[in-house]
FIDOMAR-61797 format. One record per residue (C-alpha): z, y negated, x negated; residue in one letter; residue number from 1. Coordinates in steps of 0.2 Angstrom, whole numbers, padded with zeros to 4 digits. Layout:
REM residues N
{rec {Z, Y, X}, 'A', NUM}
...
This chain:
REM residues 237
{rec {0000, 0000, 0000}, 'M', 1}
{rec {0005, -0012, -0014}, 'K', 2}
{rec {-0012, -0008, -0023}, 'T', 3}
{rec {-0022, -0012, -0007}, 'M', 4}
{rec {-0013, -0029, -0006}, 'I', 5}
{rec {-0016, -0033, -0024}, 'K', 6}
{rec {-0035, -0029, -0021}, 'I', 7}
{rec {-0036, -0040, -0005}, 'S', 8}
{rec {-0027, -0055, -0014}, 'V', 9}
{rec {-0039, -0053, -0029}, 'G', 10}
{rec {-0055, -0053, -0017}, 'L', 11}
{rec {-0049, -0068, -0008}, 'V', 12}
{rec {-0046, -0077, -0024}, 'T', 13}
{rec {-0063, -0073, -0031}, 'A', 14}
{rec {-0071, -0079, -0015}, 'T', 15}
{rec {-0062, -0096, -0016}, 'L', 16}
{rec {-0067, -0098, -0034}, 'L', 17}
{rec {-0085, -0095, -0030}, 'M', 18}
{rec {-0085, -0106, -0015}, 'T', 19}
{rec {-0078, -0120, -0026}, 'G', 20}
{rec {-0091, -0119, -0040}, 'C', 21}
{rec {-0105, -0119, -0027}, 'V', 22}
{rec {-0098, -0134, -0019}, 'G', 23}
{rec {-0096, -0143, -0036}, 'D', 24}
{rec {-0114, -0139, -0041}, 'T', 25}
{rec {-0121, -0146, -0025}, 'N', 26}
{rec {-0110, -0162, -0027}, 'A', 27}
{rec {-0117, -0165, -0044}, 'K', 28}
{rec {-0135, -0162, -0038}, 'S', 29}
{rec {-0133, -0174, -0024}, 'S', 30}
{rec {-0126, -0188, -0037}, 'S', 31}
{rec {-0141, -0187, -0049}, 'K', 32}
{rec {-0150, -0204, -0050}, 'T', 33}
{rec {-0169, -0205, -0054}, 'E', 34}
{rec {-0173, -0210, -0072}, 'V', 35}
{rec {-0184, -0225, -0073}, 'V', 36}
{rec {-0195, -0228, -0089}, 'Q', 37}
{rec {-0190, -0244, -0097}, 'T', 38}
{rec {-0199, -0242, -0114}, 'I', 39}
{rec {-0218, -0239, -0115}, 'S', 40}
{rec {-0224, -0224, -0126}, 'E', 41}
{rec {-0237, -0236, -0134}, 'E', 42}
{rec {-0222, -0247, -0140}, 'S', 43}
{rec {-0214, -0233, -0150}, 'L', 44}
{rec {-0226, -0231, -0164}, 'G', 45}
{rec {-0234, -0243, -0177}, 'L', 46}
{rec {-0251, -0243, -0170}, 'R', 47}
{rec {-0246, -0249, -0152}, 'K', 48}
{rec {-0260, -0240, -0143}, 'T', 49}
{rec {-0262, -0226, -0131}, 'D', 50}
{rec {-0255, -0210, -0139}, 'L', 51}
{rec {-0266, -0199, -0129}, 'Y', 52}
{rec {-0283, -0207, -0134}, 'S', 53}
{rec {-0291, -0212, -0150}, 'E', 54}
{rec {-0304, -0223, -0141}, 'D', 55}
{rec {-0295, -0239, -0144}, 'A', 56}
{rec {-0287, -0236, -0160}, 'T', 57}
{rec {-0294, -0245, -0175}, 'V', 58}
{rec {-0285, -0244, -0192}, 'S', 59}
{rec {-0281, -0259, -0202}, 'T', 60}
{rec {-0296, -0264, -0213}, 'K', 61}
{rec {-0293, -0261, -0231}, 'T', 62}
{rec {-0299, -0277, -0240}, 'E', 63}
{rec {-0300, -0277, -0259}, 'Y', 64}
{rec {-0301, -0292, -0270}, 'R', 65}
{rec {-0319, -0299, -0272}, 'T', 66}
{rec {-0317, -0310, -0287}, 'A', 67}
{rec {-0328, -0305, -0302}, 'Q', 68}
{rec {-0321, -0298, -0318}, 'A', 69}
{rec {-0315, -0313, -0330}, 'T', 70}
{rec {-0313, -0324, -0315}, 'T', 71}
{rec {-0298, -0316, -0306}, 'S', 72}
{rec {-0279, -0319, -0308}, 'S', 73}
{rec {-0267, -0305, -0314}, 'R', 74}
{rec {-0256, -0296, -0302}, 'I', 75}
{rec {-0238, -0296, -0306}, 'Q', 76}
{rec {-0233, -0278, -0312}, 'R', 77}
{rec {-0223, -0268, -0299}, 'A', 78}
{rec {-0209, -0264, -0311}, 'F', 79}
{rec {-0206, -0264, -0330}, 'Q', 80}
{rec {-0220, -0256, -0339}, 'D', 81}
{rec {-0229, -0252, -0323}, 'A', 82}
{rec {-0248, -0249, -0325}, 'P', 83}
{rec {-0256, -0266, -0321}, 'P', 84}
{rec {-0266, -0266, -0305}, 'M', 85}
{rec {-0285, -0271, -0305}, 'V', 86}
{rec {-0286, -0289, -0299}, 'P', 87}
{rec {-0305, -0290, -0298}, 'H', 88}
{rec {-0320, -0282, -0289}, 'D', 89}
{rec {-0324, -0264, -0295}, 'T', 90}
{rec {-0341, -0262, -0286}, 'T', 91}
{rec {-0352, -0252, -0297}, 'G', 92}
{rec {-0338, -0248, -0310}, 'M', 93}
{rec {-0331, -0232, -0302}, 'L', 94}
{rec {-0331, -0218, -0304}, 'P', 95}
{rec {-0328, -0218, -0323}, 'I', 96}
{rec {-0339, -0206, -0332}, 'K', 97}
{rec {-0339, -0199, -0350}, 'I', 98}
{rec {-0353, -0210, -0354}, 'G', 99}
{rec {-0350, -0224, -0342}, 'D', 100}
{rec {-0333, -0234, -0344}, 'N', 101}
{rec {-0337, -0252, -0340}, 'Q', 102}
{rec {-0318, -0256, -0342}, 'C', 103}
{rec {-0320, -0255, -0361}, 'T', 104}
{rec {-0333, -0269, -0360}, 'G', 105}
{rec {-0319, -0282, -0357}, 'C', 106}
{rec {-0302, -0274, -0361}, 'H', 107}
{rec {-0304, -0267, -0379}, 'M', 108}
{rec {-0292, -0277, -0390}, 'P', 109}
{rec {-0304, -0285, -0401}, 'E', 110}
{rec {-0313, -0294, -0386}, 'I', 111}
{rec {-0300, -0294, -0372}, 'A', 112}
{rec {-0294, -0312, -0377}, 'T', 113}
{rec {-0311, -0320, -0377}, 'A', 114}
{rec {-0315, -0312, -0360}, 'M', 115}
{rec {-0298, -0317, -0353}, 'G', 116}
{rec {-0294, -0299, -0349}, 'A', 117}
{rec {-0278, -0289, -0352}, 'T', 118}
{rec {-0281, -0279, -0369}, 'P', 119}
{rec {-0279, -0261, -0369}, 'I', 120}
{rec {-0261, -0257, -0377}, 'P', 121}
{rec {-0258, -0248, -0393}, 'V', 122}
{rec {-0251, -0233, -0383}, 'S', 123}
{rec {-0268, -0229, -0377}, 'H', 124}
{rec {-0275, -0227, -0395}, 'F', 125}
{rec {-0260, -0216, -0399}, 'T', 126}
{rec {-0262, -0197, -0399}, 'D', 127}
{rec {-0246, -0189, -0392}, 'F', 128}
{rec {-0252, -0171, -0392}, 'R', 129}
{rec {-0246, -0159, -0405}, 'P', 130}
{rec {-0260, -0149, -0412}, 'K', 131}
{rec {-0255, -0130, -0411}, 'H', 132}
{rec {-0265, -0117, -0419}, 'K', 133}
{rec {-0267, -0098, -0422}, 'M', 134}
{rec {-0261, -0091, -0439}, 'V', 135}
{rec {-0267, -0073, -0442}, 'D', 136}
{rec {-0268, -0070, -0424}, 'G', 137}
{rec {-0251, -0077, -0420}, 'V', 138}
{rec {-0248, -0093, -0410}, 'F', 139}
{rec {-0240, -0107, -0422}, 'A', 140}
{rec {-0232, -0122, -0414}, 'K', 141}
{rec {-0235, -0139, -0423}, 'A', 142}
{rec {-0218, -0145, -0419}, 'V', 143}
{rec {-0200, -0138, -0417}, 'D', 144}
{rec {-0195, -0141, -0399}, 'N', 145}
{rec {-0177, -0137, -0402}, 'L', 146}
{rec {-0176, -0151, -0415}, 'K', 147}
{rec {-0186, -0162, -0402}, 'N', 148}
{rec {-0199, -0165, -0415}, 'E', 149}
{rec {-0215, -0175, -0409}, 'V', 150}
{rec {-0232, -0177, -0415}, 'S', 151}
{rec {-0237, -0195, -0413}, 'I', 152}
{rec {-0252, -0202, -0423}, 'K', 153}
{rec {-0260, -0219, -0420}, 'Q', 154}
{rec {-0279, -0219, -0421}, 'N', 155}
{rec {-0293, -0232, -0419}, 'E', 156}
{rec {-0302, -0223, -0405}, 'Q', 157}
{rec {-0297, -0224, -0387}, 'L', 158}
{rec {-0288, -0208, -0383}, 'Q', 159}
{rec {-0297, -0196, -0371}, 'G', 160}
{rec {-0281, -0194, -0361}, 'A', 161}
{rec {-0282, -0213, -0357}, 'R', 162}
{rec {-0301, -0214, -0355}, 'Y', 163}
{rec {-0300, -0212, -0336}, 'N', 164}
{rec {-0293, -0229, -0332}, 'C', 165}
{rec {-0293, -0227, -0313}, 'S', 166}
{rec {-0281, -0213, -0314}, 'Q', 167}
{rec {-0267, -0226, -0317}, 'C', 168}
{rec {-0275, -0243, -0314}, 'H', 169}
{rec {-0281, -0246, -0296}, 'A', 170}
{rec {-0288, -0260, -0285}, 'P', 171}
{rec {-0275, -0269, -0274}, 'Q', 172}
{rec {-0278, -0270, -0255}, 'S', 173}
{rec {-0275, -0286, -0247}, 'Q', 174}
{rec {-0273, -0280, -0229}, 'G', 175}
{rec {-0259, -0284, -0218}, 'N', 176}
{rec {-0244, -0271, -0220}, 'L', 177}
{rec {-0238, -0263, -0204}, 'L', 178}
{rec {-0221, -0261, -0214}, 'V', 179}
{rec {-0217, -0275, -0225}, 'E', 180}
{rec {-0213, -0270, -0243}, 'N', 181}
{rec {-0196, -0278, -0248}, 'T', 182}
{rec {-0194, -0270, -0265}, 'F', 183}
{rec {-0188, -0282, -0279}, 'Q', 184}
{rec {-0191, -0277, -0297}, 'P', 185}
{rec {-0179, -0280, -0311}, 'E', 186}
{rec {-0188, -0282, -0327}, 'Y', 187}
{rec {-0179, -0277, -0343}, 'T', 188}
{rec {-0189, -0289, -0354}, 'S', 189}
{rec {-0192, -0307, -0351}, 'A', 190}
{rec {-0211, -0305, -0349}, 'D', 191}
{rec {-0210, -0288, -0340}, 'G', 192}
{rec {-0220, -0295, -0325}, 'A', 193}
{rec {-0235, -0298, -0336}, 'E', 194}
{rec {-0234, -0287, -0351}, 'K', 195}
{rec {-0229, -0270, -0356}, 'S', 196}
{rec {-0215, -0267, -0369}, 'S', 197}
{rec {-0220, -0249, -0373}, 'W', 198}
{rec {-0226, -0251, -0391}, 'S', 199}
{rec {-0219, -0249, -0408}, 'G', 200}
{rec {-0202, -0241, -0409}, 'T', 201}
{rec {-0202, -0240, -0390}, 'K', 202}
{rec {-0214, -0226, -0391}, 'L', 203}
{rec {-0200, -0214, -0399}, 'T', 204}
{rec {-0185, -0222, -0391}, 'E', 205}
{rec {-0172, -0209, -0386}, 'S', 206}
{rec {-0181, -0195, -0395}, 'L', 207}
{rec {-0169, -0195, -0410}, 'D', 208}
{rec {-0158, -0180, -0403}, 'T', 209}
{rec {-0157, -0170, -0419}, 'V', 210}
{rec {-0142, -0170, -0431}, 'I', 211}
{rec {-0139, -0187, -0438}, 'G', 212}
{rec {-0142, -0197, -0423}, 'G', 213}
{rec {-0136, -0198, -0405}, 'P', 214}
{rec {-0137, -0179, -0405}, 'S', 215}
{rec {-0138, -0167, -0391}, 'Y', 216}
{rec {-0142, -0153, -0403}, 'V', 217}
{rec {-0128, -0145, -0412}, 'T', 218}
{rec {-0127, -0136, -0429}, 'E', 219}
{rec {-0124, -0120, -0419}, 'E', 220}
{rec {-0140, -0123, -0410}, 'D', 221}
{rec {-0150, -0125, -0426}, 'L', 222}
{rec {-0142, -0109, -0434}, 'D', 223}
{rec {-0147, -0100, -0418}, 'N', 224}
{rec {-0164, -0106, -0416}, 'S', 225}
{rec {-0172, -0089, -0421}, 'E', 226}
{rec {-0161, -0079, -0410}, 'S', 227}
{rec {-0171, -0069, -0396}, 'K', 228}
{rec {-0156, -0070, -0385}, 'A', 229}
{rec {-0148, -0086, -0389}, 'G', 230}
{rec {-0130, -0092, -0386}, 'V', 231}
{rec {-0120, -0099, -0371}, 'L', 232}
{rec {-0105, -0110, -0375}, 'E', 233}
{rec {-0102, -0100, -0391}, 'G', 234}
{rec {-0103, -0083, -0383}, 'A', 235}
{rec {-0117, -0071, -0386}, 'A', 236}
{rec {-0127, -0065, -0371}, 'H', 237}
């Protein structure tokens, strides 16, 4: 009898709970308000046109400088030692080819001043590539990387790695920016906006990491240079 009473009470309680949930859901549904669009989809992006059609979408025209070489004004460098931008018209000058580099007609150091052009810096006449070779069928490195050795040789010829000027130097578009650039450079030299400081001892700055200088290489490292396994914090591994 007691069991029957408990079962009856449980059924009544469950029924009341279910009725309350349904009633609560109905109440919430009836209290919903209609969402009204207050911001148009066209205003969300940068282009401000219909997002579902490209018919009326026209990109901002790219306008490069039209001043002829030797008549243009220099563009301030973006940061210290940044490759200078091309301030003049490049029609007919690109692409640069192995037998056709019109940039050298004005920018070679011996004539740049007379042409009113920026002279090609000494770094572009410097070979930074070690000349490795094979000795009796075995690859022999020209420098010791552990000692941070470098191979730097200044030549009179423009280096092949620097021949493709447009790889680093590019014309500057004068079009209106959709997002304004607020970057402000801080130059490390007084004339950093107009001139590169990467010459002379600057070419090997911070490369003196062997014993005797501001070293990051220890005597133990040098003693262990021929080890096939190496060491880690003094312990063999």
